[in-house]
VOKOLTOR-175779 format. One record per residue: residue in one letter; y, x, z of N, C-alpha, C in turn; residue number from 1. Coordinates in steps of 0.001 Angstrom, whole numbers, plus 524288, in hexadecimal, padded with zeros to 5 digits. Layout:
REM VOKOLTOR-175779
> A,Y,X,Z,Y,X,Z,Y,X,Z,NUM
...
This chain:
REM VOKOLTOR-175779
> M,B2C58,18283,59430,B3169,18080,595A0,B3559,1820D,59177,1
> K,B3798,17E26,58EF9,B3B8B,17EFF,58AF8,B40F1,17E6D,58D60,2
> F,B448F,181CF,58BDA,B49E7,1813F,58DBD,B4C4B,17C47,58B84,3
> N,B4EC1,17927,58ED7,B5126,17455,58CF9,B5699,1736D,58F3D,4
> V,B58A4,17753,591FC,B5DF0,176FC,5941B,B6128,17B3E,5917C,5
> G,B6535,179AA,58EC5,B6846,17D80,58BE8,B6DF2,17DBF,58D8F,6
> G,B7088,181C7,58BE6,B7611,182E6,58C55,B790E,1807D,590D4,7
> I,B7C5B,17CB7,58F87,B7FD8,17A35,59350,B7CAE,1779D,597AE,8
> D,B7859,17547,59655,B7507,172B2,59A30,B7354,176A2,59E5B,9
> R,B71B3,17B3C,59CB6,B7005,17F48,5A064,B7478,180EB,5A3F6,10
> I,B7903,181D5,5A1B1,B7D83,18393,5A4BB,B7F03,17F72,5A8C9,11
> L,B7F32,17A88,5A726,B8092,17653,5AACB,B7C9D,175D2,5AF34,12
> R,B77A3,17648,5ADD9,B7394,175E9,5B1E5,B7426,17A46,5B5E9,13
> I,B7524,17EFD,5B411,B75B6,18377,5B79C,B7A89,182C6,5BB13,14
> V,B7EE6,1813A,5B8C2,B83BB,1807E,5BBC4,B8313,17C2F,5BFDC,15
> V,B80D9,177C4,5BE49,B801A,17371,5C1F6,B7C4E,17505,5C64C,16
> G,B7819,177B0,5C4E2,B744E,17965,5C8CE,B76A3,17D1B,5CCCA,17
> V,B798F,180F0,5CAE8,B7C0E,184B5,5CE76,B801D,181F3,5D1D8,18
> A,B831E,17E5B,5CF8C,B8719,17B85,5D285,B849E,1783F,5D6E0,19
> L,B8076,1756E,5D5A6,B7DD2,17245,5D99E,B7B94,175A8,5DDFC,20
> L,B7904,179E1,5DC82,B76C1,17D53,5E079,B7B02,17FE1,5E3CA,21
> G,B7F28,181A8,5E13C,B836F,18414,5E420,B85FC,18050,5E7EE,22
> A,B86DF,17B7B,5E632,B893D,1778C,5E998,B85A7,17633,5EE24,23
> T,B809D,1765B,5ED4C,B7CEC,1752A,5F17D,B7CAA,1799E,5F56C,24
> V,B7C71,17E5E,5F375,B7C1B,182EA,5F6F3,B8108,18366,5FA49,25
> T,B8592,18232,5F80D,B8A77,182A2,5FB01,B8B7F,17DE7,5FE7F,26
> G,B8856,179D3,5FE13,B88CC,17565,6018C,B8BF5,170D0,5FF5E,27
> F,B8DB3,1711A,5FA81,B909B,16CC3,5F831,B8D14,16830,5F6BB,28
> L,B8831,16940,5F5AB,B8467,16526,5F463,B7FE5,16562,5F842,29
> P,B7D6B,160E8,5F942,B78C9,160FB,5FCA5,B7410,1634F,5F9C1,30
> V,B6FAA,162E6,5FC2A,B6AD9,16546,5FA32,B697C,16395,5F4A6,31
> W,B6AE8,15ECD,5F309,B697F,15CFC,5EDCA,B6BDA,16074,5E98D,32
> G,B6FB2,163A6,5EAD8,B7218,16717,5E701,B6E68,16B43,5E4F2,33
> Y,B6A29,16C32,5E7C2,B664B,17000,5E5E3,B6383,16E1E,5E0F7,34
> I,B6488,16953,5DF5E,B6273,1675E,5DA6B,B64B1,16A9B,5D5EB,35
> G,B68D2,16D78,5D6EC,B6B28,170E8,5D30B,B6776,17520,5D10C,36
> V,B632E,175F1,5D3D0,B5F44,179BA,5D208,B5CF2,177FA,5CCCE,37
> I,B5C62,172E4,5CC0F,B59EA,170E3,5C749,B5D21,1721E,5C26C,38
> P,B622C,170AA,5C236,B651C,17212,5BD83,B65B9,177FB,5BCE2,39
> L,B661E,17ACD,5C130,B669C,1807C,5C0DB,B61C6,182E6,5BE5E,40
> V,B5D33,1816F,5C02E,B5855,1839E,5BE18,B577B,181FC,5B870,41
> T,B5859,17D04,5B72D,B578D,17B50,5B1C5,B5B6E,17DF0,5AE1E,42
> G,B6024,17EF8,5B002,B63FA,181BC,5ACD5,B627F,1876C,5AC01,43
> L,B609A,189F7,5B00C,B5F12,18F73,5AF9A,B5A29,19025,5AC47,44
> V,B567A,18C9B,5ACDD,B518A,18D02,5AA05,B5215,18B11,5A465,45
> G,B556E,1873B,5A38E,B5632,18515,59E4D,B526C,180C3,59CE5,46
> F,B4FED,17E89,5A0D2,B4C35,17A52,59FEE,B4D14,175FB,5A3E5,47
> C,B4D7B,17135,5A201,B4DF3,16C9F,5A564,B4914,16942,5A49C,48
> P,B45FF,16859,5A8B5,B4132,16552,5A825,B421A,15F9A,5A6B8,49
> L,B46B5,15D93,5A7A0,B47DF,15824,5A64B,B48DC,15778,5A072,50
> Y,B4B05,15B5A,59DDB,B4C5E,15AE6,59853,B47BC,15994,594C9,51
> P,B4337,15C0E,5954E,B3ED1,15A95,591E9,B3CFD,154EF,592C9,52
> I,B3D80,15313,59786,B3BD9,14DBD,598B4,B3F31,149CD,595C8,53
> I,B444C,14AE1,59584,B47CE,1473D,592D8,B48BA,148C6,58D2A,54
> G,B4645,14CFC,58B5C,B46AA,14EA1,585ED,B4BEC,150E1,58478,55
> F,B4E33,15407,587DE,B5364,15634,586FD,B5348,15C17,5877C,56
> S,B56B6,15EBD,584B3,B5774,1645A,58537,B5D1A,16597,583E1,57
> S,B5F92,168C0,5872C,B64FB,16A51,5860A,B652A,16FA3,5836F,58
> K,B609C,171EC,58284,B6045,176F5,57FCD,B5FC1,17607,579F4,59
> K,B62DB,178FA,57712,B62AE,17863,57164,B5E48,17B7C,56F03,60
């Protein structure tokens, strides 16, 4: 597994993931808000499984 998520991309993924999960836990969003786990995990791990498929990397 090669890292393919870099800098700003990682920060945005983590922020969006935490925001979605927080809004879901507090009741502002329905159950679909738990989808925030995906950007949170990919941001923390630094790897997005979709990027190799489309031939993209935000890591320099």
